C-alpha positions as CSV (number, residue, x, y, z in Angstrom):
1,M,36.2,14.8,12.2
2,R,33.6,14.6,15.0
3,L,30.9,16.0,12.6
4,L,31.7,13.3,10.0
5,K,31.4,10.5,12.6
6,S,28.1,11.9,13.9
7,F,26.8,12.1,10.3
8,L,27.8,8.5,9.5
9,C,26.2,7.2,12.8
10,D,23.0,9.0,12.2
11,D,20.3,6.5,11.0
12,S,17.2,8.7,11.3
13,G,17.0,8.9,7.5
14,A,17.0,5.1,7.2
15,T,14.1,4.9,9.6
16,A,12.1,7.4,7.5
17,I,12.8,5.3,4.4
18,E,11.7,2.1,6.2
19,Y,8.4,3.8,7.1
20,G,7.9,4.9,3.6
21,L,8.5,1.4,2.3
22,I,6.0,0.0,4.8
23,A,3.4,2.6,3.8
24,A,4.0,1.7,0.1
25,L,3.6,-2.0,0.8
26,I,0.3,-1.4,2.7
27,S,-0.9,0.8,-0.2
28,V,-0.2,-1.9,-2.8
29,V,-1.9,-4.6,-0.7
30,A,-5.0,-2.3,-0.2
31,I,-5.2,-1.5,-3.9
32,A,-5.0,-5.2,-4.9
33,T,-7.6,-6.2,-2.3
34,L,-10.0,-3.4,-3.2
35,T,-9.6,-4.2,-7.0
36,T,-10.5,-7.9,-6.4
37,V,-13.5,-7.0,-4.2
38,G,-14.7,-4.5,-6.7
39,T,-14.5,-7.0,-9.5
40,K,-16.4,-9.6,-7.6
41,L,-19.0,-7.1,-6.4
42,N,-19.5,-5.8,-10.0
43,A,-20.1,-9.4,-11.2
44,K,-22.7,-9.9,-8.5
45,F,-24.5,-6.7,-9.4
46,V,-24.5,-7.8,-13.1
47,R,-26.0,-11.2,-12.1
48,I,-28.7,-9.4,-10.0
49,S,-29.5,-7.0,-12.9
50,N,-29.7,-9.9,-15.4
51,G,-32.0,-11.8,-13.0
52,L,-34.3,-8.8,-12.7
53,N,-34.6,-8.4,-16.5
């Protein structure tokens, strides 16, 4: 019975899941930001290339 109570009170797995969710959220934000910056940078290089031609 004591083993069951200690198992139910253990929340270390929940902490690991929370850290995983935070890491996933940071990754999604980073990918979205880098995609936007990459698109804008590509458009700028296209304008520069067209200006040189």
